[in-house]
Every structure is written in C-alpha cells, then in structure tokens.
C-alpha positions in Angstrom: 122.4 104.8 92.0 124.6 103.0 88.9 125.2 103.9 86.1 122.9 103.3 82.9 123.2 99.8 82.4 124.5 100.1 78.2 125.3 97.0 76.4 128.3 96.8 74.9 126.7 97.1 71.7 124.6 100.5 72.4 126.8 103.5 71.8 127.0 102.5 68.4 123.3 101.8 67.9 122.6 104.8 65.4 125.1 104.3 63.2 123.1 102.1 61.0 120.6 102.9 59.2 120.9 106.9 59.7 118.0 108.6 61.6 118.4 111.6 58.7 120.0 111.8 55.6 123.1 113.7 56.4 123.7 111.5 59.7 126.3 109.6 57.7 130.1 108.5 59.6 133.2 108.9 57.8 134.8 105.7 57.3 138.6 107.5 59.2 136.0 108.2 62.2 133.9 105.0 61.7 137.0 102.2 61.6 138.1 103.6 65.1 134.7 103.9 66.8 134.3 100.2 65.6 137.8 99.2 66.8 136.9 100.6 70.0 133.1 99.4 69.9 134.6 95.8 70.0 137.6 96.2 73.1 134.5 97.8 75.0 132.4 94.1 73.9 136.2 92.0 74.7 135.7 93.8 78.4 138.9 96.2 77.2 136.7 99.4 78.6 139.7 101.6 79.2 141.3 100.5 75.9 138.3 101.6 74.0 138.8 104.7 75.8 142.5 105.1 74.2 141.6 104.1 71.2 138.4 106.9 71.0 141.2 109.0 70.7 142.0 108.6 67.5 138.3 109.5 66.3 138.7 112.9 68.2 141.8 113.5 66.4 140.1 113.5 62.9 139.4 117.0 61.8 135.9 118.8 60.9 134.1 116.1 62.0 130.2 116.2 61.8 127.6 117.1 64.9 126.4 113.1 64.3 130.1 112.2 64.7 131.1 113.7 67.1 127.7 112.4 69.4 128.7 108.9 67.5 131.5 109.1 69.4 130.1 110.1 72.5 128.0 107.1 72.9 130.7 105.1 72.9 132.6 107.1 75.3 129.8 107.0 77.5 129.4 103.1 77.2 133.6 102.8 78.0 133.8 105.8 80.5 131.0 103.9 82.8 132.2 100.1 82.6 135.5 101.4 83.3 134.4 103.2 86.6 136.1 106.7 85.0 133.3 108.9 86.4 134.5 112.7 85.4 135.3 111.3 81.6 131.4 109.8 81.9 129.8 112.7 83.3 130.8 114.7 80.2 130.2 112.4 77.7 126.8 112.0 79.4 126.4 116.1 79.3 127.2 116.2 75.3 124.7 113.2 74.9 122.1 114.7 76.9 122.5 118.3 75.5 122.6 117.6 72.3 119.1 116.9 71.2 119.6 113.3 69.2 118.6 111.1 72.0 115.3 109.2 71.9 112.0 110.3 74.0 112.8 106.7 76.2 116.8 107.2 76.3 117.2 110.8 77.4 115.2 109.6 81.0 117.8 107.2 81.4 120.7 108.7 80.9 119.8 111.8 82.9 119.0 108.9 85.9 122.4 108.0 85.2 124.0 111.8 85.3 122.3 112.2 88.6 123.9 109.1 89.9 127.6 110.0 88.5 126.6 114.0 89.9 126.1 111.6 93.0 129.2 110.0 93.6 131.7 112.8 92.2 129.6 114.5 95.8 128.5 117.3 93.7 125.6 117.2 95.5 124.1 120.4 93.7 124.4 118.9 90.2 122.9 115.9 91.3 120.2 117.4 93.0 118.9 119.4 90.3 119.4 116.7 87.8 117.0 114.5 89.9 114.8 117.2 90.5 114.3 117.7 86.2 113.7 113.8 86.9 110.9 114.3 89.1 109.7 116.8 87.3 109.2 114.8 83.9 108.0 111.7 86.0 106.6 112.6 89.2 105.7 108.8 90.1 109.6 107.6 89.8 110.4 106.4 93.7 113.5 105.4 93.2 114.8 109.0 92.1 112.6 110.6 95.2 114.4 108.3 97.7 117.8 109.1 95.6 117.1 113.1 96.6 116.0 112.4 99.7 118.9 110.8 100.4 121.2 113.3 98.6 119.0 116.1 100.7 120.2 114.4 103.9 124.7 113.4 102.6 125.0 117.3 101.9 123.6 118.4 105.0 119.8 119.8 103.5 118.2 118.7 106.5 115.4 120.7 106.6 114.4 119.8 102.4 115.4 115.9 103.5 113.1 115.6 106.2 110.2 117.7 103.9 110.7 115.2 101.4 110.0 112.4 103.6 107.1 113.8 105.1 105.3 114.5 101.8 106.4 110.7 100.4 106.4 107.4 101.1 107.8 106.8 104.5 109.0 103.6 105.3 112.0 102.0 108.1 114.5 103.8 105.8 113.6 107.2 105.7 111.8 107.6 109.0 115.4 106.3 109.8 117.1 108.9 108.2 114.0 111.3 109.6 115.1 110.5 113.2 118.4 111.2 112.2 118.0 114.7 111.3 115.7 115.0 114.3 118.9 114.4 116.8 121.2 116.6 114.6 118.5 119.0 114.9 117.9 118.6 118.5 114.2 118.4 117.7 113.1 116.0 120.6 109.2 116.1 120.4 109.6 115.3 116.3 112.4 112.8 116.8 109.7 110.5 119.6 107.2 110.7 116.9 109.5 109.2 114.7 110.2 107.0 117.0 106.5 106.0 117.7 106.2 105.3 113.8 109.3 102.9 113.8 108.2 101.2 116.7 104.3 100.5 115.7 104.8 100.0 112.0 108.5 97.8 112.5 108.1 96.4 116.2 111.9 96.1 116.6 113.0 95.5 120.4 115.5 98.7 120.0 113.3 100.8 119.0 111.0 100.2 121.4 113.7 100.1 123.9 114.5 103.6 123.6 110.4 105.1 123.2 109.8 103.6 126.3 113.3 105.0 128.0 112.4 108.2 126.9 109.0 108.4 128.5 110.8 107.3 131.8 113.5 109.8 131.7 110.6 112.4 131.1 110.8 115.2 134.1 107.1 114.9 135.1 107.1 111.1 134.1 105.2 109.7 137.4 107.3 107.0 139.3 103.8 104.9 140.1 103.7 104.1 136.2 106.8 102.3 136.8 104.8 98.9 136.6 102.8 99.6 133.3 106.1 100.4 131.3 107.1 96.8 133.0 103.9 95.6 132.0 104.4 97.2 128.3 107.7 95.3 128.1 106.8 92.0 128.7 104.0 92.0 126.0 106.7 92.6 123.7 109.0 89.9 125.0 111.7 92.6 126.2 112.1 91.6 130.0 115.0 89.0 129.8 116.5 89.1 133.6 116.1 87.5 136.6 115.7 90.8 139.0 112.9 92.3 136.3 110.7 89.5 136.9 111.1 90.0 140.3 110.8 93.6 140.2 107.8 93.6 138.0 106.3 90.5 140.8 106.5 92.5 143.7 105.6 95.9 142.3 102.1 94.0 141.2 101.8 92.6 144.0 102.1 96.1 146.3 99.3 97.0 143.6 97.0 94.4 144.9 97.1 92.3 141.5 98.0 89.0 143.4 96.9 87.2 140.2 99.5 89.0 138.2 102.2 88.9 140.0 102.3 84.4 139.7 102.0 85.1 135.9 105.1 87.1 135.9 106.7 84.3 138.2 105.5 82.0 136.1 106.5 83.3 133.0 109.8 84.4 134.5 110.2 80.0 135.3 109.1 79.1 132.1 111.9 81.4 130.2 114.8 80.3 132.6 115.1 83.1 134.3 113.7 82.2 137.6 113.9 78.6 139.2 118.1 78.4 139.1 121.3 80.3 140.3 122.0 81.1 143.4 118.9 83.2 144.1 116.7 80.5 143.3 115.4 79.8 147.1 114.8 83.8 146.7 112.5 83.2 143.8 110.9 80.4 145.4 110.1 82.8 148.4 108.3 85.8 146.1 106.4 82.5 144.3 105.0 81.1 148.1 104.4 84.8 148.8 102.2 85.5 145.6 100.3 82.6 146.0 99.5 83.0 149.7 98.6 86.5 148.8 95.8 85.3 146.2 94.7 82.4 148.9 94.2 85.3 151.4 92.6 87.6 149.3 90.4 86.1 148.2 89.2 84.2 151.4 88.1 87.7 152.0 87.2 89.4 148.9 83.2 89.2 149.5 83.8 90.7 152.7 86.4 93.5 150.9 84.2 94.5 148.0 81.1 95.0 150.2 83.0 97.4 152.5 85.0 99.2 149.4 80.9 99.6 147.7 80.2 101.4 151.0 83.0 103.7 151.2 82.9 104.3 147.6 86.5 103.8 147.7 87.4 103.8 143.8 91.0 102.7 143.9 90.1 99.7 146.2 87.4 98.1 144.0 89.1 99.3 140.9 92.3 96.8 141.7 89.9 94.5 142.6 88.5 94.1 139.3 92.0 94.5 137.8 93.3 91.4 140.0 90.4 89.5 139.0 90.5 89.9 135.1 94.3 88.9 135.5 92.9 86.1 137.2 90.7 85.3 133.9 87.5 86.4 135.4 87.0 89.3 133.0 83.0 88.6 133.6 83.1 89.7 137.5 86.5 91.9 137.1 85.2 94.7 134.7 81.7 95.2 135.8 83.7 96.2 139.2 85.8 98.1 137.4 83.3 100.0 135.8 81.5 100.3 139.3 84.8 102.0 140.7 85.2 104.4 138.1 81.8 105.6 138.7 82.8 106.7 142.2 84.9 109.7 140.7 87.0 109.5 143.6 90.5 108.2 142.4 93.5 109.4 143.9 95.1 109.3 139.9 92.0 108.6 137.6 94.1 109.4 134.6 96.3 106.0 135.5 93.0 104.5 136.3 92.1 104.7 132.9 95.2 103.6 131.2 95.0 100.7 133.5 91.1 100.1 132.5 92.0 99.9 128.4 95.0 97.0 129.3 92.5 95.6 131.4 90.1 95.1 128.4 93.0 94.5 126.1 94.1 91.6 128.6 90.4 90.1 129.0 90.1 90.1 124.5 88.2 93.0 124.4 90.6 94.9 121.8 88.3 97.6 120.4 87.0 98.6 123.6 90.5 98.8 125.2 91.6 100.8 122.0 88.4 103.2 122.9 89.3 103.5 126.5 92.7 104.1 125.8 92.3 106.7 123.6 90.7 108.3 126.4 93.6 108.9 128.6 95.1 112.4 129.0 97.4 112.4 131.9 100.7 114.8 131.6 102.5 112.4 133.9 103.5 109.5 131.7 100.0 108.1 131.5 98.9 109.5 127.8 102.3 108.3 126.4 101.9 105.0 127.9 98.1 104.5 126.3 99.4 105.5 123.4 102.2 103.0 123.2 100.1 100.5 124.4 97.8 101.2 121.6 100.5 100.9 119.0 101.5 97.4 120.3 98.0 96.4 120.0 97.2 97.5 116.3 100.1 95.6 114.9 98.9 93.0 113.9 103.2 91.5 114.2 103.0 91.6 117.7 99.6 91.9 119.2 
C-alpha cells in the first residue's frame, strides 16, 4: 500500500489559524518550516528533510511546534522514499493526539503500509488490525492484512481471513498456495473447484481434471467422461485426443457421439490434415458405418434388451439417440433402463444420465440428476465438475 498521498501544502495546514491560543509557531521555527515547505513544493523532498534540521536545532520547542515539524517531515520523507524517517514521523503524529478524526485513519493506514515495506510484519499486522477495529468494512485493508499474514508465514491466519472474507480470484489463489504448502490436498482441490467454477480458466480445469484422474480409486471406465468435459471446455486440441475420444465413444456404443467428435476435429483443423489424414478418414468411415448398422437393427435390438432387462445396453442405446439429436426417444429409453436395476455401474449410469439431459437442453433436470451421483470412483467428482460447468454462464 502506498503512503498517504500528501500534497505539498498539507503538512503546514495547521499553522494558521491555530487550533488553540497556545498553538503558535515562533519565527525561528516557522522560517525553516516555510523554507522546507517551498523545497517540498518544488519537488526537492530530500532538501526539505535537510532544511528541517534547522527547525530541529531550535531549543525549547513547544509540542505544537514539534507537531508541525513532524507533519512536514512526514510528507517530505514519504515523498523522498525515506521509509524509516517517514515511519518515525507517522508514529509521532499518530501518538500526538492532534490529528483530526478524519486524518488519523489515513495516517494509520499509511503507517501500516510503511511497516509492510520495511518487512516489520508484526507491527504491520497490529496496525492493520487497529485500522479494521475502527473500520471493519475497509476491504482494502482486509486484503492487505491477509497478504501480510501470507508473506510473514502466518498461513493459518491467512487461510482463516480468506475463508471469512469476500473471496476473489486472487484470494482463492493464495488459499490454494497455502493448502499446497501445508500438503492439504483435499482443501486444495476444493479451492481449485471454486476457482474453476467462478473463474473458468483452462489452467484451473486442467489441474482439476488431472488430479481427479490421478486418484488411486479413479475408474478407468470414466476416461471418456473426462474427455467429454474437456471437449465441452474446449481443451481438446491434438489430433490424437480427438481420435482417442472418438474411438472410446464407438466402444461405448455411441456412434452419433463419435461422429460429432470427428466432425469437430475436422472443423478445428486437428483432423483431416497431415500424414495421418488417411487414418482420420478411416475412423470417420468406420463411425458412419457403425451408425448405419446400429440404426438398421435398432428396433430388434431394443426389443431384445427390454426382454432381457439389459439395462446397460438399453441405456447406451438411449444415450446414443440423445447424441443423435433424438432426445425425445433416447431419454425414455434411459429412464426405462435405469428402472431395471441391473446396471453394472449404476453411479456411472447416473452421471451419463445427467450429461445426456444437459445435452438435450434440460439444464435444471441435468443438475438435479448430477447432484444424485454418489460414486466413489470418480463419478461424484465428475458429476460435481459438470455441475460447475453447467452453472457458470461464461462456459455453459
């Protein structure tokens, strides 16, 4: 924080008229004060400080004379960047009892900033706390206090201040940094989720998704779901990523989704170019053929799945229909499949149901469905991240 913004005329404002009858300045003090004031007004702050030595040398100075000298010294030292001298002057002025009710808070804030520049964290913190005691709504000082806690290694105090105050991107970044230093992995992920949800930068999402995939109990069957979120976030860029995702979608029985992924890869210029262009085309042809075959046999397959109560097969068929833009047919099949109660991975199915509802334009239903996901192998994490994505107007 910068020191109080004195104007050149401010320090001598108390000379006339005097606040009290006894508040007068003798000529032997007033003359060097006036000269110092002129030097300060002319941009010669260091010369002004030297000139004040003449006033200091006068004997038997009154308290008011001392006060006026310190006002000029405070302004000159602050302007000259003489932090140590400015600190002493500010301390003297604040302790004098002569500052007005409007001035004292400003001087105290300025002193806090000077302590901080001097790396006297203990005095900086106590001074900032005093400012906040007198004015709890001083958000700038609250932020500075939090930063000072962090700079001085008082991580617990900094974290508590962040959690209790208004959380900005900067404060959340600081909290995440603290949690990393304290090896609080769970807390770090929670803070990262707040950052990704409120400030959807690619770096936050990349870190978040890498961490969830790195969990020991993360299910490998959720790889496609991670890529689905990356695609939605615009984080797929490499040809190999589009190829892998399309292949995973085909393996999951979702040819319409695979075609959409491939088409987007072509649109972005990631597919259809370079030495692997022929491979890209073969994958595209395979996806189109798979879709044609599944469409031709769909009625027969659907009847067999319902007869056998094949929840996974019927659900995947419904999911594929949603991806093909036929939510009116796909969602009912998914609903029916979930009622069978024979799914191999029911929590994963709930996750896919929420994603499908969102893709079908049913935002509120999607959020409700995602909140119901309770899996411990990454399903609940991904459901929560999809909810963050859906709820943020900047990315949904």
